C-alpha positions in Angstrom: 103.9 -8.6 50.3 102.0 -8.7 53.6 103.5 -5.4 54.7 102.5 -3.8 51.4 98.9 -5.0 51.9 98.8 -3.6 55.5 100.2 -0.3 54.3 97.5 -0.1 51.6 94.8 -0.9 54.1 96.1 1.8 56.4 96.1 4.4 53.7 92.5 3.4 52.8 91.3 3.9 56.4 93.1 7.2 56.8 91.6 8.4 53.5 88.1 7.4 54.6 88.5 9.3 57.9 90.0 12.3 56.3 88.1 15.5 57.2 87.5 16.2 53.5 85.3 13.1 53.3 83.1 14.1 56.3 80.2 15.4 54.2 80.0 12.0 52.5 79.8 10.2 55.8 77.2 12.7 57.2 75.1 12.2 54.0 75.3 8.4 54.2 74.3 8.4 57.9 71.4 10.7 57.2 70.1 8.5 54.4 70.3 5.4 56.6 68.5 7.2 59.4 65.6 7.9 57.1 65.6 4.6 55.1 65.7 2.2 58.0 62.6 3.3 59.9 60.8 3.6 56.5 61.6 0.0 55.7 60.8 -1.2 59.2 57.3 0.3 59.0 56.6 -1.4 55.7 57.5 1.4 53.4 58.6 -1.0 50.7 55.5 -3.2 51.0 52.3 -2.9 48.9 50.3 0.3 49.4 47.3 -0.1 51.6 44.0 1.2 50.1 41.2 2.3 52.4 37.8 0.7 51.5 35.4 2.9 49.5 32.4 4.1 51.4 29.1 3.4 49.6 25.4 3.3 50.4 22.4 1.2 49.2 22.0 1.6 45.5 25.7 2.1 44.7 27.4 -0.6 42.6 30.7 -1.9 44.0 32.9 -3.5 41.3 35.7 -5.8 42.2 38.1 -7.8 40.0 35.7 -10.9 39.8 32.2 -9.7 40.6 30.0 -6.6 41.1 27.4 -6.1 43.9 24.7 -3.6 44.5 22.9 -3.6 47.9 19.2 -2.9 47.3 17.7 -3.1 50.7 17.9 -4.8 54.1 15.4 -5.8 56.8 15.1 -7.6 60.1 12.4 -10.2 60.4 11.3 -13.2 62.3 10.3 -15.3 59.3 10.6 -15.7 55.6 7.5 -17.7 54.9 8.1 -18.6 51.3 11.5 -20.1 52.1 10.3 -21.8 55.3 12.8 -19.8 57.3 12.1 -18.9 60.9 14.3 -17.3 63.5 14.9 -19.3 66.7 14.3 -17.8 70.1 16.8 -14.9 70.8 17.5 -14.5 67.1 16.3 -12.5 64.1 16.8 -13.0 60.4 18.8 -10.2 58.7 17.8 -10.3 55.1 19.4 -8.3 52.3 18.6 -8.1 48.7 21.5 -7.6 46.4 22.2 -7.5 42.6 25.2 -9.7 41.9 27.1 -9.8 38.6 29.7 -12.4 37.8 32.5 -10.6 35.9 34.4 -13.8 34.9 33.9 -16.0 31.9 32.5 -19.1 33.7 29.4 -19.7 35.9 29.9 -19.5 39.7 27.6 -20.5 42.6 26.9 -18.1 45.4 27.1 -20.8 48.0 28.1 -24.0 46.3 30.9 -25.1 44.0 30.0 -25.0 40.3 32.2 -26.6 37.6 35.1 -26.7 40.0 34.8 -23.0 40.8 34.1 -21.9 44.4 33.3 -18.2 44.8 33.2 -17.9 48.6 30.8 -15.0 48.2 29.1 -16.1 51.4 29.1 -19.2 53.7 32.8 -19.6 54.3 35.3 -18.5 57.0 36.5 -15.7 54.7 33.4 -14.6 52.8 33.5 -11.9 50.2 30.3 -10.4 51.5 30.3 -10.1 55.3 28.4 -8.3 58.0 30.4 -5.6 59.7 30.5 -5.7 63.5 27.8 -8.4 63.8 28.5 -12.2 64.1 25.9 -14.4 62.4 25.0 -17.5 64.4 24.9 -19.8 61.4 25.9 -19.9 57.7 23.6 -17.7 55.6 20.7 -18.9 53.4 20.6 -17.8 49.7 17.7 -17.8 47.2 16.1 -16.1 44.2 12.5 -15.3 43.9 10.3 -18.0 42.4 13.2 -20.5 42.3 14.1 -23.4 44.6 17.3 -24.2 42.7 20.8 -23.3 43.9 21.8 -19.8 43.0 24.2 -19.8 40.1 25.6 -16.6 38.5 26.1 -16.8 34.8 28.8 -14.6 33.3 27.9 -11.0 32.9 24.2 -11.5 33.8 23.1 -9.4 36.8 20.9 -11.4 39.2 18.8 -10.2 42.1 19.6 -12.5 45.1 18.4 -12.6 48.7 20.7 -13.5 51.5 19.5 -14.2 55.1 21.8 -14.4 58.1 20.6 -15.5 61.6 21.8 -12.8 64.0 21.3 -12.2 67.7 18.2 -10.3 68.6 18.9 -6.6 69.1 21.5 -6.5 66.3 21.3 -3.3 64.3 19.3 -1.6 67.1 20.5 1.7 65.7 18.5 1.2 62.5 21.5 0.8 60.2 23.9 -1.9 59.0 27.1 -2.1 57.1 28.1 -4.8 54.5 31.8 -5.4 54.0 32.7 -6.1 50.4 36.0 -7.8 49.7 38.0 -8.0 46.5 39.1 -11.5 45.3 41.7 -13.2 43.2 41.3 -16.7 41.6 43.5 -19.3 43.2 44.0 -22.7 41.5 45.2 -26.0 42.8 44.0 -26.4 46.4 45.6 -29.2 48.5 42.5 -31.4 48.7 41.1 -30.6 45.3 42.1 -31.1 41.7 44.7 -28.8 40.3 42.0 -27.6 37.9 39.8 -26.4 40.7 39.6 -22.6 41.3 38.7 -20.8 44.5 38.0 -17.1 44.7 40.5 -16.0 47.5 39.6 -13.0 49.5 42.1 -10.1 49.3 41.6 -6.6 50.5 38.4 -4.9 51.7 37.1 -3.0 48.6 34.1 -1.2 50.2 31.8 -0.8 53.1 28.2 -0.4 52.1 25.9 1.2 54.6 22.1 0.9 54.6 19.0 1.6 56.7 17.4 -1.5 58.2 13.7 -1.9 58.0 12.2 -3.4 61.2 
């Protein structure tokens, strides 16, 4: 029985190495030669999408929110908010129109009803300065209101955001705001399983704007 198995194996090997099967071997090697580098370079991973290029006045819509950059300026003081730049710093202030595209209220900075948007003021904000590192977390407000900024579902709101930046930032007279897409993530480790955080995903757009001195 063992001898019969060995003879069968020998016949199989000879058949595989027969010259008539050479085209099959060549084709298989060629396919592997193409497929292996493709897989190694991430060919089977999710497609990468380059961020859209936009300018002030263009609306950028993501899965959870929409943003339109209205204008931007550098200043030393925002008097009505009692904000003043420290020595060696300036305040970079942008005005944006934000729209919450979900069905529940969200805060721009703070958590509201167990939902944290991370729009600004986190290590992975959805709205971030491109190429410039702010020295502190941003300050957010709406005109004629001292209350925390909360975005109601599907109600566009004009919001001001101020970052403290090193003096001399944006010396070229222009700035870029990075806009990231987001996905809701429930059940953080230190929070209730019902809490939801907007988790930053890919960069959706880069919005360029002139900066008023």
